[in-house]
C-alpha positions as CSV (number, residue, x, y, z in Angstrom):
1,M,0.3,-0.4,-0.4
2,N,1.3,3.5,-0.6
3,H,1.4,4.8,3.0
4,E,0.6,8.5,2.0
5,T,-2.3,8.0,0.0
6,E,-5.1,9.9,1.3
7,L,-8.5,9.2,-0.4
8,E,-11.2,12.3,-0.3
9,V,-14.6,11.3,0.1
10,R,-17.0,12.5,-2.5
11,T,-18.8,10.4,-4.4
12,P,-22.1,8.9,-3.9
13,A,-20.1,5.2,-4.2
14,H,-17.8,7.0,-1.2
15,F,-20.7,7.2,0.6
16,K,-22.8,3.8,-0.1
17,A,-19.4,2.2,1.0
18,L,-19.1,4.0,4.4
19,A,-22.9,3.4,5.0
20,H,-22.6,0.5,6.3
21,P,-20.8,-0.6,9.7
22,F,-19.3,-3.6,8.8
23,R,-17.6,-2.3,5.8
24,H,-15.7,0.0,8.5
25,R,-14.5,-2.7,10.1
26,L,-13.1,-4.1,7.2
27,L,-11.3,-1.0,6.5
28,F,-10.2,-1.3,10.0
29,A,-8.9,-4.9,9.7
30,L,-6.9,-3.9,6.8
31,G,-5.4,-1.2,8.1
32,S,-3.0,-4.3,9.7
33,G,-1.8,-5.1,5.9
34,P,-2.9,-7.4,3.2
35,A,-5.7,-10.2,3.4
36,T,-7.9,-12.6,2.0
37,I,-12.0,-13.2,2.2
38,S,-10.8,-16.5,4.6
39,Q,-8.7,-14.2,6.9
40,L,-10.8,-11.6,7.1
41,A,-14.0,-13.8,8.0
42,T,-12.0,-15.4,10.4
43,G,-10.6,-12.0,11.9
44,L,-13.9,-10.4,12.3
45,G,-15.9,-13.4,13.0
46,A,-18.4,-13.1,9.6
47,A,-19.4,-15.4,7.1
48,K,-16.8,-15.6,3.7
49,G,-20.1,-14.3,1.4
50,T,-20.7,-11.6,4.3
51,V,-16.9,-10.7,3.6
52,A,-16.8,-10.5,-0.3
53,H,-20.5,-8.9,-0.6
54,H,-18.8,-6.1,1.3
55,L,-15.4,-6.3,0.1
56,K,-16.8,-5.6,-3.4
57,V,-19.0,-2.4,-2.9
58,L,-15.6,-1.2,-1.1
59,T,-13.3,-2.3,-4.3
60,E,-16.3,-1.0,-6.5
61,A,-16.0,2.4,-4.4
62,G,-11.7,2.3,-5.2
63,M,-11.5,2.2,-1.4
64,V,-9.6,-1.6,-1.7
65,R,-8.0,-3.4,-4.3
66,T,-5.8,-6.7,-4.6
67,A,-2.4,-6.2,-3.2
68,H,-1.4,-9.3,-5.0
69,T,-2.2,-13.2,-5.4
70,R,-1.4,-16.6,-4.7
71,Q,-2.0,-19.7,-6.3
72,V,-3.1,-22.2,-4.0
73,R,-4.7,-25.9,-4.8
74,G,-8.1,-24.6,-6.0
75,G,-7.0,-21.9,-7.6
76,T,-5.8,-18.3,-7.2
77,E,-6.1,-16.2,-3.6
78,Q,-6.5,-12.4,-3.8
79,Y,-5.1,-10.5,-0.8
80,H,-7.1,-7.1,-1.0
81,E,-5.7,-4.3,1.0
82,R,-6.8,-0.7,1.5
83,A,-6.3,1.8,-1.3
84,F,-5.7,4.2,1.0
85,R,-3.8,5.4,4.4
86,R,-6.3,7.9,5.5
87,L,-9.9,9.4,4.5
88,T,-10.7,13.0,4.2
89,G,-13.5,15.0,3.0
90,E,-16.3,16.5,4.6
91,T,-18.5,13.5,5.1
92,G,-21.8,14.9,6.0
93,D,-23.9,11.8,5.0
94,A,-25.8,11.1,8.5
95,G,-25.7,7.2,6.9
96,A,-22.1,7.1,6.9
97,T,-21.6,8.8,10.1
98,T,-23.9,6.8,11.6
99,A,-22.1,3.7,10.1
100,L,-18.7,5.2,11.8
101,F,-20.0,5.4,14.9
102,G,-21.7,1.7,15.1
103,A,-18.1,0.2,13.9
104,V,-16.0,2.2,16.6
105,A,-18.8,1.0,19.4
106,E,-18.1,-2.4,18.1
107,E,-13.9,-1.9,18.1
108,L,-14.0,0.2,21.4
109,A,-16.5,-2.9,23.1
110,G,-13.1,-4.9,23.0
111,D,-10.7,-2.4,24.8
112,P,-11.5,-2.5,28.8
113,D,-10.3,1.1,29.1
114,P,-10.7,3.2,26.3
115,L,-10.2,6.5,26.5
116,L,-13.1,8.8,24.9
117,H,-13.7,12.3,25.3
118,L,-16.5,14.3,24.2
119,R,-16.3,18.5,25.1
120,H,-18.2,21.0,23.7
121,L,-16.1,24.7,23.6
122,R,-16.8,27.9,22.8
123,L,-14.2,28.8,19.8
124,T,-13.1,31.7,17.7
125,P,-12.9,30.5,13.8
126,A,-9.0,31.4,14.2
127,Q,-8.8,28.7,17.9
128,A,-11.1,26.3,15.6
129,E,-8.9,26.3,13.0
130,R,-5.5,25.9,15.1
131,L,-6.8,23.4,17.0
132,R,-7.7,21.6,13.6
133,S,-4.4,21.8,12.7
134,T,-3.2,20.6,16.2
135,L,-4.7,17.7,15.9
136,D,-4.7,17.4,12.2
137,T,-0.7,17.0,12.7
138,L,-0.7,15.3,15.8
139,V,-2.4,12.2,14.5
140,G,-0.6,12.3,11.0
141,E,2.9,12.4,12.6
142,A,2.3,9.4,15.0
143,E,5.3,7.5,14.4
144,E,4.0,3.3,13.7
145,A,5.9,0.7,16.0
146,G,6.8,-2.3,14.7
147,P,4.4,-4.8,13.2
148,D,5.0,-7.4,16.4
149,Q,3.3,-4.8,18.4
150,P,-0.5,-4.3,19.4
151,R,-2.5,-2.0,17.2
152,Y,-4.2,0.8,18.5
153,G,-6.9,3.1,16.7
154,V,-7.8,6.5,17.2
155,L,-10.5,8.5,15.9
156,V,-10.1,12.6,16.3
157,S,-13.1,15.0,15.2
158,L,-13.6,18.4,15.3
159,Y,-17.0,19.6,14.1
160,R,-19.0,22.6,14.3
161,R,-22.3,22.6,16.6
162,P,-25.2,23.9,15.1
163,D,-26.4,26.9,16.8
164,R,-29.6,26.0,19.4
165,P,-31.4,28.5,21.4
166,S,-29.7,28.2,25.2
């Protein structure tokens, strides 16, 4: 995988692909590296047919691609990988956002001590831009350890709340 690749979420196919929590889980799993349908099914506790269906949707959206193939007894085994390192863009689609949070909730369920903060702040536009830039830099420059180390998920969001009467 080209680890510098960013994919901007902007097409209907992208939003469709992100509108199901299982597809987010597949993208999370493929963050570890290329995997076969069987490996993904075992790792996610799902049927191979389910994995194949959701991989097809992600592939059609350009979010997953074939990394390489390998000859096995009955034919050719495909290894799938994410086609990006990080997603960017305005993901204002409510279904995609709901699916993302559903997938993250499933990920958090396996961690006995997750760090999760929700805080509402009053910020000037300049303060909000500075915070956004700082968070983006912090996550973007985080150094990865070796493949023998545990994986951690990082979810960072800065959003403007709609003005509501007090």
